[in-house]
N, C-alpha and C positions, 0 to 999 in steps of 0.2 A: 527497567529493561525486562522483557519477557513476553509471555502470552497469557491472556485471560479469556476463558470461555464463559459465555453468558447463558447459553441455551440450557445447560444442565441444571442451573439454579433457578432459572426464570422462564421455564418452558411455556407456561400458559400466557405470560405477557408477550413473549416472542410470537406465539401462534396468533394471538389476537391482532398483531400488526402484520400478519402474513409472513412472519420471519421464522424460519426453522432453526437457524443457528446464527449466533453473532460472536465473533472472535476478534479481540484486539491484539495486535502485535506492537509491543512497546519498545522504544529505544533503538529503532532501525537507523543505520547511517543514512544521511541525506544523499540522494543520488546526484550525479553531475547533470547539468542541463543536457538536452538532446544534442545541441551544437557542440558541447565539450565532450560528449560521449563518443560521437562519431564524426570527427573532423574529416574534411576532404583532403586527400593527399594524391597529387597527380590525377585529379578528376575522379578519384574513387573514395567512397566513404569507408573509413577504417575504424576499428575499435581503438580508443585512446588509452594511454597509460592510466589516466584518471579513472576511466570506467573499469579497467582491470583492477585497480586498487580498491575501488568501491565494491566490486564483486567479491574480492577477497575478504573485505570487511563484513559483507553480508554472509559469507560462508562461516566466518568466525562467530557471528551472531547466532546463526543456525546451530553451530556446534555447541555453543554455550547453552542453548535452549533445545537441545536435541530431543529430549523426552517429550516436551510439549509440541515440537515440530512433528514428531511421529504421530501424536494424538491428533494434531491438526490435519495431517495428510489423511488419516483415517476418517475424520469428520467430513472432509470434502471429497472423499474417494467416489462416493456414489450420490451425486446430486440427483434428486428425484426428477423424473421427466416433467417438463414444463416449468421447472424452477430455474432461477438465474442467480447470479452473484452481484451484490452491490459492494462497492469499495468506497470507503471514506478515508481520506488522508489528512493528517494534521502535520504541517511542517513547522518546526521550531528553529528559528534563526536568532543569532545574536542581534541585539538591538541596532548596533551600528551597521549591520548588513541590510536592514530593511527600512530604517528611518534616518533622515538627516538630523543634524544637531537641533534644527528647528522643529523636528517632529513630523516633517513631511515624508510621505512614502518614497523610497528609492525604487529604481527600476530593478526588481529582482523577481523574475517570472517563476512561478512554481508549476504552471501547467505543462511546460516543456520538460519537466523532470518526471512527470507522471508515467509516460510510456516506459522509460527505463526502469522505474520502480515496479510497475505492474508486471512487466516481463519477468523480472527476477522473483517477485512474490508468487506469481502463478506457477513458475517453475518450482519454487520451493515447496508449495503445497500440492503440486501435481495436478493442476487443472489447466485446461486450454483457456487462453485469455478471451476467446470468443464467448465464454460464459458470463463475462462481465458486461452487464447491460446498463448499469447506472452507477452513479457515485457523485462524490463532491470532494472538494479540497479546501483547506484553510491555511493561512499563514499566520503564525503567532510569534511572539517574542519568547525566546528560550530563557527559562529561569536559571539555567546553568549551561549544560552542553547542548550543542546543536544536534538535532535528531529528528526523526519523523515517527509518528504512530499511525498504524493502518488498521482500520476495522474492515473485516470481511463478513458479509452477511449473506446467508442463503435465503433468498426471497421466494415465497410461495407464489403459486399461479394466481392468487387472488389480488396480488399487488398490481394495480392497473398499469403502472409504468414499466412493468417487467414481464408482461405476458408473452409467451411464445405460442404461436398457433401451430 
């Protein structure tokens, strides 16, 4: 659990890929699905208790990692003009949640958890989520506790998939 900065140790490698900074957030709690986060009550979407509990867990994670979160906020405070943010998420679930006893995949979507996660992470680091232009996500078997890891990457204007005109 924690935060690991890559650009400070690997700056030339990052620049050669058009990347200014790469940061991993480890051990984040897995967010609820979008449907479970905002159920409809009397025709209106409301924040669920499950979402509230997850946000409290995220605040606890941020508190435990407060020194690194402060450094992270500073790192992302001034994203250079023409640069964007890429986000890569790895979700770790218990085996029985993602696979049947025969080893076939179960229906457990991770894409509908992404919005909830990104909203909270961008708030945590102090950027507007409109800065996120690309990303990917993976589902993995958890070696122990369920969690998710998130990589945030400041991508330079030379990265063809992330150019802003």
